[in-house]
C-alpha positions in Angstrom: 117.2 130.1 83.9 120.0 132.4 85.2 119.2 131.5 88.9 119.6 127.7 88.1 123.1 126.4 88.7 124.5 123.9 86.1 124.7 121.2 88.8 121.1 121.5 89.8 120.1 121.7 86.1 122.0 118.5 85.5 120.4 116.8 88.4 117.0 117.7 87.0 117.8 116.3 83.6 119.3 113.1 85.1 116.1 112.5 87.1 113.6 113.4 84.4 115.5 111.6 81.6 116.1 108.4 83.5 112.8 107.8 85.3 110.4 110.4 84.0 109.7 111.5 87.6 110.3 115.0 88.9 113.3 115.8 91.1 112.6 116.6 94.7 113.7 120.2 94.1 114.0 122.1 90.8 110.6 120.9 89.5 109.4 124.4 89.7 111.3 125.6 86.7 109.3 123.4 84.3 105.9 123.4 86.1 103.1 124.4 83.8 99.4 124.2 83.6 98.6 123.6 87.3 99.4 127.1 88.6 95.7 128.2 88.8 94.9 125.2 91.1 98.0 125.7 93.2 97.0 129.3 93.6 93.6 128.3 94.9 95.1 125.7 97.3 97.4 128.4 98.7 94.9 131.2 98.8 91.9 129.4 100.0 93.5 126.9 102.3 97.2 127.4 103.3 97.0 131.2 103.7 94.1 131.5 106.1 91.6 128.6 106.4 94.0 126.1 107.8 95.9 128.5 110.2 92.5 129.5 111.5 91.7 125.9 112.5 90.1 124.6 109.3 90.9 121.2 107.7 90.4 119.7 104.3 90.9 116.4 102.4 91.6 116.3 98.6 91.8 113.2 96.4 94.3 113.6 93.5 93.7 111.3 90.5 96.2 110.9 87.7 97.6 108.0 85.6 101.1 106.6 86.2 103.4 109.3 84.9 100.5 111.8 84.8 102.0 114.3 87.1 100.7 113.3 90.6 104.1 113.4 92.3 104.9 116.7 90.5 101.7 118.2 91.8 102.4 117.0 95.4 105.9 118.4 95.3 104.4 121.8 94.4 101.9 121.6 97.2 104.8 120.7 99.6 106.8 123.7 98.5 103.8 126.0 99.0 103.1 124.6 102.4 106.7 125.0 103.5 106.6 128.6 102.2 103.6 129.2 104.4 105.3 127.7 107.5 103.6 124.3 107.5 105.5 121.1 108.4 104.8 118.5 105.7 104.7 114.7 105.7 105.2 113.5 102.2 104.5 109.7 102.3 105.2 107.7 99.2 103.3 104.4 99.2 104.3 101.2 97.4 103.3 97.6 97.1 105.6 96.8 100.0 104.6 99.7 102.2 101.0 100.7 101.9 99.7 101.4 105.4 96.1 102.2 104.8 94.6 98.9 105.8 96.4 99.3 109.2 95.6 102.6 110.7 98.6 102.5 113.1 100.9 102.3 110.1 99.3 105.4 108.7 100.3 107.3 111.9 103.8 105.7 111.8 104.4 106.7 108.2 103.4 110.3 108.9 105.7 110.4 112.0 108.6 109.1 110.0 108.2 111.5 107.1 107.2 114.7 108.8 109.6 117.5 107.8 109.8 121.1 109.1 110.1 124.0 106.6 113.6 124.6 105.3 115.4 127.8 106.3 114.3 131.0 104.4 117.8 131.5 103.0 118.1 127.9 101.8 114.7 127.0 100.3 116.2 124.3 98.1 117.8 122.5 101.1 115.5 119.6 101.8 115.1 119.1 105.5 115.7 115.8 107.3 112.4 114.2 108.1 111.4 112.6 111.4 110.2 113.4 114.9 113.8 113.9 116.2 114.2 117.0 114.1 110.8 118.4 115.3 111.7 117.7 119.0 115.2 119.2 118.5 113.8 122.4 117.0 111.2 122.7 119.9 113.9 122.1 122.5 116.0 124.8 121.0 113.1 127.2 121.2 112.3 126.3 124.9 116.0 126.6 125.8 116.2 130.1 124.3 113.0 131.2 126.1 114.4 129.9 129.5 117.9 131.2 129.0 117.1 134.7 130.2 115.4 133.6 133.4 118.5 133.0 135.5 117.6 129.4 136.1 120.5 127.3 137.5 122.0 125.0 134.8 121.2 121.9 137.0 117.5 122.9 137.0 117.1 123.6 133.3 116.2 120.0 132.2 113.4 119.9 134.7 112.2 123.4 133.9 112.2 122.7 130.1 110.2 119.5 130.7 107.7 121.4 132.9 107.2 124.1 130.3 106.8 121.4 127.7 104.2 119.6 129.8 102.2 122.8 130.2 102.2 123.4 126.5 101.1 119.8 125.8 98.3 119.8 128.4 95.6 119.9 125.7 96.7 116.9 123.7 94.1 114.3 122.8 96.4 111.4 123.8 97.8 111.5 127.4 100.5 108.9 126.7 101.9 111.1 123.8 101.8 114.1 126.1 103.9 112.2 128.6 106.3 110.9 126.0 106.9 114.3 124.5 107.5 116.1 127.8 109.9 113.3 128.8 111.7 113.5 125.5 112.3 117.3 126.0 113.7 116.4 129.5 116.0 113.8 127.9 117.2 116.2 125.3 117.9 118.8 128.0 119.9 116.4 130.1 121.7 114.7 127.2 120.1 111.3 128.1 120.5 109.7 124.6 119.3 106.3 125.6 116.0 107.5 127.1 115.5 109.8 124.1 116.0 106.9 121.7 113.5 104.8 123.6 110.9 107.6 123.6 111.4 108.2 119.9 110.9 104.5 119.1 107.6 104.7 120.9 106.5 108.0 119.4 107.3 106.8 115.9 105.4 103.5 116.5 108.6 101.5 115.9 107.7 99.0 118.5 106.8 98.6 122.2 109.0 97.0 124.8 107.7 96.6 128.3 111.1 96.6 129.8 112.1 99.9 128.1 108.9 101.8 127.9 106.9 101.0 131.0 109.5 102.5 133.4 108.9 105.7 131.4 105.2 105.6 132.1 104.2 104.3 128.7 102.0 101.3 129.4 101.2 100.0 125.9 102.2 100.4 122.3 100.6 102.3 119.4 97.9 100.2 117.7 94.8 100.8 115.7 92.8 101.8 118.8 94.9 104.9 119.5 96.2 105.7 116.0 93.7 108.5 115.3 94.2 109.9 118.8 98.0 109.9 118.1 97.6 111.6 114.8 95.3 114.3 116.3 97.8 114.8 119.1 100.7 115.2 116.6 98.8 118.0 114.9 97.8 119.6 118.2 101.5 119.5 119.3 102.7 121.2 116.1 100.1 124.0 116.6 101.2 124.4 120.3 104.7 124.9 119.0 103.5 127.8 116.8 103.2 126.1 113.4 99.9 126.7 111.5 99.1 123.0 111.1 100.3 120.0 109.2 100.1 119.0 105.5 100.0 115.3 104.8 100.6 114.0 101.2 100.1 110.3 100.5 101.4 109.3 97.1 100.5 105.9 95.6 103.7 105.8 93.4 103.2 102.2 92.2 100.3 99.9 91.4 97.9 99.6 94.3 98.7 96.6 96.4 97.1 93.3 95.9 94.8 93.1 99.0 92.2 90.6 100.2 88.6 91.8 100.2 88.8 92.2 104.0 92.0 94.3 103.7 90.6 96.5 101.0 87.5 97.2 103.0 89.7 98.1 105.9 91.8 100.4 103.7 88.7 102.2 102.4 87.1 102.4 105.9 90.3 103.9 107.3 90.4 106.4 104.4 86.8 107.3 105.2 87.7 107.9 108.8 90.6 110.2 107.9 88.3 112.2 105.6 85.8 112.5 108.4 88.5 113.6 110.8 89.2 116.6 108.5 85.6 117.8 109.3 86.2 117.8 113.1 87.4 120.8 115.0 90.0 118.9 117.0 91.8 118.1 113.7 92.3 121.7 112.8 95.1 123.0 110.6 95.3 119.8 108.4 95.4 119.5 104.7 95.5 115.9 103.6 95.9 114.8 100.0 95.8 111.2 98.7 97.1 110.5 95.2 95.9 107.5 93.3 96.2 106.3 89.6 92.4 106.0 89.0 89.1 105.9 90.8 88.2 102.3 89.9 89.8 101.4 93.2 86.7 102.9 94.9 84.2 100.8 92.8 82.2 98.2 94.6 78.8 97.4 96.1 79.4 97.2 99.8 78.4 100.0 102.2 82.1 100.8 102.7 82.5 101.7 99.0 79.2 103.7 99.0 80.1 105.7 102.1 83.5 106.6 100.6 82.2 107.5 97.2 79.7 109.9 98.8 82.6 111.8 100.3 84.8 112.1 97.2 82.1 112.7 94.6 82.6 116.5 94.2 85.2 117.8 91.8 87.8 120.4 92.8 88.0 123.3 90.3 89.2 126.9 90.3 85.7 128.0 90.8 84.8 125.2 93.2 87.7 124.9 95.7 85.5 123.0 98.2 85.4 120.0 95.8 87.3 117.0 96.9 88.6 115.2 93.7 91.3 116.8 91.6 91.5 115.1 88.2 94.9 115.9 86.7 93.9 114.7 83.2 91.2 117.4 83.1 93.3 120.3 84.3 94.9 121.2 80.9 92.4 122.5 78.3 95.0 122.2 75.5 97.3 119.2 76.2 99.6 119.8 73.2 100.1 123.5 74.1 100.8 122.5 77.7 103.4 119.9 76.6 105.0 122.5 74.3 105.4 124.9 77.3 106.9 122.2 79.5 109.2 120.9 76.8 110.7 124.4 76.0 111.3 125.0 79.7 113.0 121.7 80.0 115.1 122.5 77.0 116.3 125.6 78.8 117.2 123.5 81.8 119.1 121.2 79.5 121.0 124.1 78.0 122.0 125.3 81.5 123.1 121.7 82.5 125.3 121.1 79.5 126.4 124.7 78.6 125.0 124.4 75.1 122.4 125.9 72.7 119.7 123.7 71.2 118.9 125.2 67.8 115.4 124.3 66.7 114.3 123.1 70.2 110.7 124.3 69.7 110.2 122.2 66.6 111.8 119.1 68.3 109.6 119.5 71.3 106.5 119.8 69.1 107.3 116.5 67.4 107.9 114.7 70.7 104.7 116.2 72.1 102.6 114.8 69.2 104.2 111.4 69.5 103.7 111.2 73.2 100.1 112.4 73.1 99.3 109.6 70.6 99.8 107.2 73.6 97.5 109.0 76.0 95.3 105.9 76.3 98.2 103.6 77.3 99.1 102.3 80.8 101.8 105.0 81.3 101.0 108.6 81.4 101.9 110.4 78.2 103.5 113.3 80.2 106.1 110.9 81.5 106.8 109.5 78.0 107.0 113.1 76.8 109.6 114.4 79.2 111.7 111.3 78.8 111.4 111.6 75.0 112.4 115.2 75.2 115.6 114.5 77.1 116.5 111.8 74.5 115.9 114.3 71.7 118.0 117.0 73.4 120.9 114.5 73.8 120.6 113.7 70.0 120.5 117.4 69.1 123.6 118.2 71.3 125.4 115.3 69.5 124.6 116.8 66.1 121.4 114.9 65.3 118.9 116.0 62.6 116.5 118.9 63.5 113.6 119.1 63.2 112.7 115.6 64.2 110.3 113.8 62.0 107.3 112.2 63.7 108.6 108.6 63.2 111.8 109.5 65.0 109.9 111.2 67.7 107.7 108.1 68.1 110.8 106.0 68.6 112.0 108.4 71.4 108.7 107.9 73.3 108.8 104.1 73.3 109.2 102.7 76.8 
């Protein structure tokens, strides 16, 4: 824990202890049990298959508090390390886009984030297309700087180079918008850039603002997949190996009508199928859900989707689609013990203290939390929250080791 600053350690403890969710950075220090699966994802996909033009879809299944977000954060960190832009998209009751495919694209466009600098891996980058455009413009400017082009001609030259690089994009309107956006960045035309970013991010279409720029219609369902394909193609044209998209159902799945649910499942099936097409190369898409009952039904939509997610991802079967977090750990109590001891070391760094008897305390909390493994909330979340409560009591001079009855009280929601 020597590399962990007291401030970062305190932030980890505050997040884990209050909500039971992992922090956006620092989760690595108490990650345990999923390393073999992360190694497979990195070795079989991020290292060579995706950069070579392959694509894959994975369904991540875990109860609320069962470690889905923690797993996705690990995948995001690995993808950034391998040079992939990542769009981590948390979904909620108020913002679940899957029954409207244009909102799927819009969510990805808003949340896309480039890899952080090598010397600042813990500095979370600002998401959004503006940051991607700015980074590309800086690269184009640097390339053109040595060609003795008059300053007055640079905006047009940069837009021309951008247009050539974008010539293979699936969507011609996106090609036009991106090249004009580079021109606006080069000339400092902030108003035009803002209008183009609104269109590119599917924030809305205005005939008075967008048609003079050659953009004749907004982004709706009919062009959503084309826009998503073009986004990936643009990133690869910039030199990135592809795009990792992580959808996280952080809350209860929304209450949808039967028609909306069929549309959601149909859209998900389309996205899975896109991962099998060559023009969607370089994409790893993961969709995290609390359980698979959402895919139960008798219509052809349910059947078609179930056929695509029936195989199970394992260390010895990386081509499987469904990753079941509850089945990853062979010895749940031993896994909780490892996580808890690591979390105790983070706590000690955060508060500058020593927790005598932490292993015994963690063991009691692990047993109490595991007793609730069939409840509505994942026992891992109850466990980490209970551990932080126990550490607070120990630091204040509470009795150690904790008896099982006290540990049970610490794991009550």
